[in-house]
C-alpha positions in Angstrom: -8.5 11.5 -32.2 -11.2 13.0 -30.2 -10.9 16.7 -29.8 -10.5 18.2 -26.2 -12.2 21.6 -25.2 -10.3 23.6 -22.6 -12.4 26.5 -21.5 -11.3 29.3 -19.3 -8.1 27.6 -18.0 -4.8 29.2 -17.6 -1.9 26.8 -18.5 0.0 27.0 -15.3 -3.0 26.7 -13.0 -3.2 22.8 -12.9 -0.7 22.5 -10.1 -2.4 25.1 -8.0 -5.8 23.5 -8.6 -4.3 20.1 -7.4 -2.9 21.8 -4.3 -6.4 23.4 -3.7 -7.9 19.9 -3.9 -5.3 18.5 -1.3 -5.7 21.4 1.0 -9.3 20.3 1.7 -7.9 17.5 4.0 -7.1 18.5 7.5 -4.6 15.7 8.0 -1.1 16.3 6.8 -0.6 12.6 6.3 -3.8 12.2 4.2 -2.6 15.1 1.9 0.8 13.5 1.7 -0.6 10.1 0.7 -3.1 11.6 -1.8 -0.3 13.6 -3.4 1.9 10.5 -3.8 -1.0 8.5 -5.3 -2.0 11.4 -7.7 1.7 11.8 -8.7 1.9 8.1 -9.6 -1.1 8.4 -11.8 0.3 11.3 -13.8 3.7 9.5 -14.1 1.8 6.7 -15.8 -0.3 8.9 -18.0 2.2 11.5 -19.2 5.5 11.0 -17.3 5.4 14.5 -15.7 5.8 15.9 -12.3 2.7 17.7 -10.8 4.3 21.0 -11.1 4.7 20.7 -14.8 1.3 19.5 -15.8 -0.8 21.2 -18.5 -4.6 21.1 -18.9 -4.2 18.6 -21.8 -2.2 16.3 -19.5 -5.3 16.0 -17.3 -7.8 15.5 -20.2 -6.0 13.2 -22.5 -3.2 10.6 -22.9 -0.9 10.8 -25.9 -3.5 13.0 -27.7 -6.3 10.6 -27.0 -9.1 11.7 -24.5 -9.0 9.7 -21.3 -11.5 7.0 -21.0 -12.5 4.1 -18.6 -10.3 1.8 -20.6 -7.2 3.9 -19.7 -8.3 3.8 -16.1 -8.4 0.1 -16.2 -5.0 -0.1 -17.8 -3.7 2.1 -14.9 -5.3 -0.2 -12.2 -3.7 -3.3 -14.1 -0.4 -1.3 -13.9 -0.7 -0.9 -10.2 -1.2 -4.7 -9.9 2.0 -5.2 -11.9 3.9 -3.3 -9.4 2.8 -5.5 -6.6 0.1 -3.3 -5.0 -2.5 -5.2 -3.0 -6.3 -5.0 -3.9 -6.8 -2.7 -0.9 -4.0 -0.3 -1.9 -5.2 -0.3 -5.5 -8.8 0.6 -4.4 -7.2 3.5 -2.3 -5.1 4.8 -5.1 -8.0 4.8 -7.5 -10.1 6.5 -5.0 -7.7 9.3 -4.5 -7.5 10.0 -8.2 -11.3 9.8 -8.8 -11.8 12.4 -6.0 -9.2 14.6 -7.7 -11.0 14.4 -11.1 -14.3 15.0 -9.4 -12.9 18.2 -7.9 -11.3 19.3 -11.2 -14.5 18.8 -13.1 -16.3 21.0 -10.5 -13.7 23.7 -11.4 -14.4 23.7 -15.0 -12.2 21.1 -16.5 -13.7 19.3 -19.6 -13.5 15.9 -18.0 -15.9 13.1 -16.7 -14.7 11.8 -13.2 -17.1 8.8 -13.7 -14.5 7.1 -15.8 -12.9 6.2 -12.5 -16.0 4.6 -11.2 -14.8 1.1 -11.4 -16.2 -1.6 -9.1 -13.9 -1.9 -6.0 -11.8 -5.0 -6.0 -13.0 -7.4 -3.3 -10.4 -8.3 -0.7 -9.8 -9.6 2.7 -7.7 -7.0 4.7 -4.3 -8.4 5.9 -4.7 -9.6 9.5 -2.4 -8.4 12.2 -1.7 -9.3 15.7 -2.3 -7.5 18.9 0.4 -7.4 21.7 0.2 -8.3 25.3 1.2 -5.7 28.0 4.6 -7.3 28.4 5.2 -7.3 24.7 4.4 -3.5 24.5 6.9 -2.8 27.3 9.6 -5.0 25.5 8.8 -3.3 22.2 9.2 0.3 23.8 12.3 -0.7 25.5 13.9 -2.0 22.2 12.8 1.1 20.2 14.2 3.4 22.8 17.8 2.3 21.8 17.1 3.1 18.1 17.2 6.4 16.2 14.6 8.9 17.5 14.5 6.4 20.4 12.8 8.9 22.9 10.0 9.7 20.5 9.3 6.1 19.5 9.3 5.0 23.2 6.8 7.6 24.0 4.7 7.0 20.9 4.3 3.3 21.7 2.8 4.0 25.0 0.6 6.9 23.8 -0.7 4.8 21.0 -1.5 1.9 23.2 -3.1 3.9 26.0 -5.3 6.2 23.8 -5.9 3.7 20.8 -5.6 6.7 18.5 -4.5 6.0 14.9 -1.0 6.9 14.0 -1.9 9.8 11.6 -4.1 11.4 14.4 -1.2 11.2 16.9 1.3 12.7 14.5 -1.0 15.8 14.2 -1.2 16.4 18.0 -0.3 19.8 18.9 1.9 19.7 22.1 0.8 23.0 23.5 -2.9 23.0 22.5 -4.0 19.4 22.6 -2.7 18.1 26.0 -4.2 19.5 29.2 -4.8 18.6 32.9 -8.4 17.5 33.5 -9.9 19.7 36.1 -12.1 16.8 37.6 -9.6 14.0 37.9 -5.9 13.1 38.3 -5.5 12.5 34.5 -4.3 14.6 31.6 -6.4 14.6 28.4 -4.9 14.2 25.0 -7.1 15.4 22.2 -6.8 14.3 18.5 -8.7 14.4 15.3 -9.1 10.7 14.3 -10.8 9.0 11.4 -13.8 10.7 9.8 -12.7 13.9 11.5 -13.8 12.6 14.8 -12.4 14.8 17.6 -11.7 12.6 20.7 -10.1 13.2 24.1 -8.4 10.3 25.9 -6.9 10.2 29.4 -3.2 9.5 30.2 -1.6 9.5 33.6 1.2 11.8 35.0 4.1 9.4 34.0 3.2 9.6 30.4 2.5 13.3 30.4 6.0 13.7 31.7 7.4 11.6 29.0 5.6 13.6 26.3 6.4 16.9 28.0 10.1 16.2 27.9 10.2 15.6 24.1 12.0 18.3 22.2 9.2 19.4 19.9 7.9 22.9 20.5 4.6 22.5 18.8 4.4 19.1 16.9 4.6 16.4 19.6 6.8 14.0 17.6 8.7 16.4 15.4 11.0 13.7 13.9 8.4 10.9 13.3 6.5 10.1 10.1 4.1 7.3 9.3 6.8 5.6 7.3 9.4 5.9 10.0 7.2 4.5 12.8 6.0 1.7 10.6 9.4 0.6 9.6 10.7 0.9 13.2 7.9 -1.2 14.6 7.9 -3.9 11.9 11.7 -4.4 12.1 11.5 -4.5 16.0 8.8 -7.0 16.0 10.9 -9.2 13.7 14.0 -8.8 15.9 12.1 -9.6 19.0 10.5 -12.6 17.2 7.0 -11.7 18.1 4.5 -14.1 16.7 2.2 -13.2 13.7 2.2 -9.9 11.8 3.0 -6.9 14.0 2.3 -3.4 12.4 1.6 0.1 13.7 -2.1 -0.6 13.9 -1.3 -3.5 16.4 -0.8 -0.8 19.0 -4.3 0.4 18.5 -5.6 -3.1 19.2 -3.9 -3.7 22.4 -6.1 -2.0 24.9 -9.6 -3.1 23.5 -8.3 -6.7 23.2 -7.1 -6.6 26.9 -10.4 -5.1 27.8 -12.4 -7.9 26.1 -10.2 -10.7 27.5 -10.7 -9.2 31.0 -14.4 -8.8 31.0 -15.0 -5.2 29.9 -18.3 -4.4 28.3 -18.4 -3.8 24.7 -19.6 -0.3 25.1 -16.7 0.5 27.3 -14.0 -0.8 24.8 -15.9 0.9 21.9 -15.4 4.2 23.9 -11.6 3.2 23.9 -11.4 2.9 20.2 -14.0 5.4 19.0 -15.9 2.9 17.1 -19.5 3.8 16.1 -20.4 0.3 14.8 -20.7 -2.6 17.1 -20.4 -5.0 14.2 -17.0 -3.4 13.1 -15.8 -3.5 16.7 -16.8 -7.0 17.3 -15.2 -8.4 14.1 -11.9 -6.7 14.9 -11.5 -7.1 18.6 -13.8 -10.0 19.7 -12.5 -13.6 19.1 -14.9 -15.9 17.2 -14.6 -18.8 19.6 -17.7 -19.2 21.9 -17.8 -20.9 25.2 -21.4 -22.0 25.5 -21.2 -22.1 29.3 -20.6 -18.3 29.2 -23.8 -17.5 27.4 -26.4 -15.6 29.4 -29.3 -18.0 28.5 -27.4 -21.0 29.9 -26.0 -19.1 33.0 -29.3 -17.5 34.2 -30.9 -20.9 35.1 -27.9 -22.5 36.8 -27.6 -22.5 40.5 -24.4 -21.4 42.1 -23.0 -23.9 44.8 -21.1 -21.6 47.1 -19.7 -24.6 49.1 -17.1 -25.0 46.5 -15.2 -22.1 48.2 -15.1 -23.8 51.6 -11.8 -25.7 51.1 -9.9 -22.9 49.3 -7.6 -20.6 51.1 -7.6 -16.7 50.5 -4.5 -16.9 48.4 -6.2 -19.7 46.2 -9.3 -17.6 45.7 -7.4 -14.5 44.7 -5.1 -16.5 42.4 -8.0 -18.0 40.7 -9.8 -14.6 40.4 -6.7 -13.2 38.9 -6.3 -15.8 36.3 -10.1 -15.8 35.3 -10.7 -12.0 35.2 -7.8 -9.5 35.8 -10.2 -6.7 35.3 -12.5 -7.8 38.3 -9.4 -8.5 40.3 -8.2 -5.0 39.8 -11.6 -3.5 40.5 -11.7 -5.5 43.8 -8.2 -4.2 44.8 -9.0 -0.6 43.9 -12.4 -0.7 45.8 -10.4 -2.0 48.9 -7.8 0.6 48.4 -10.4 3.4 48.4 -12.0 1.9 51.6 -8.5 1.9 53.4 -8.1 5.6 52.5 -11.4 6.4 54.2 -10.5 4.6 57.4 -7.7 6.8 58.6 
């Protein structure tokens, strides 16, 4: 048995040290997930709750100092419980980060025993939704428990493309305000990588959010798990095609934008992506129409006589079917001109 040296540690301080580690993270949902992952690790190691841990429980298992072999056993245990490779990587990362923190606080441990090569995996794919499916989903959820909150959540998630944990941390009074220079209201949230972003919503959605019961927290009854379960069950009941999850809502607007001719830059602004490669692989379909490539189009001559035999209705119908975004831009441009001629 290898001896363990515990220097300068008070026995009942382990829990407070773990809480200090968790409190580094601003997101309540991140703290919750990390705590759950860390608790699972110590259940495996010593069968104890976090509040009951002693320094020796952090350092050793059954009297033997923790080693990389034990960490590998834990990852294999996670596999036996049906955790995907992605989930196993996340759980291992949470525990490794904790041990790195505890080592910096004076615990006689080596956090590098957790430095296993990440498991290679292909993330589970999920479907986006059409505008009509979003409306159908929202109407269905409105009739369920916490229906008003779920209904508003769906539209807020789709219109802002914020991630679910960012939305759940929105302060109703501080993070929603009227924009001084436009008709819109701005919703501010702290998204992935502590990225603070503001996205516009219209009056009708602001009124929906304003009428919710929460005094401070916008969606006072919702959690990540409640939302996930509600959406996956609704998608199954509504017989949507493919795998529909909470993250499907984030995908709606940029997918709509790309299908209707928006620039990549514009839709990256919608999602907050910094990497073009990540955005393209997630939201842009692989299939290429060679006739649409700029190198082909630039040397082709347009024969405008093809419009001669078409009626106005046919031209507008064709434009609408080919590019809804351009159709809408044309309509808005004409509406603005009508307002000027009064």
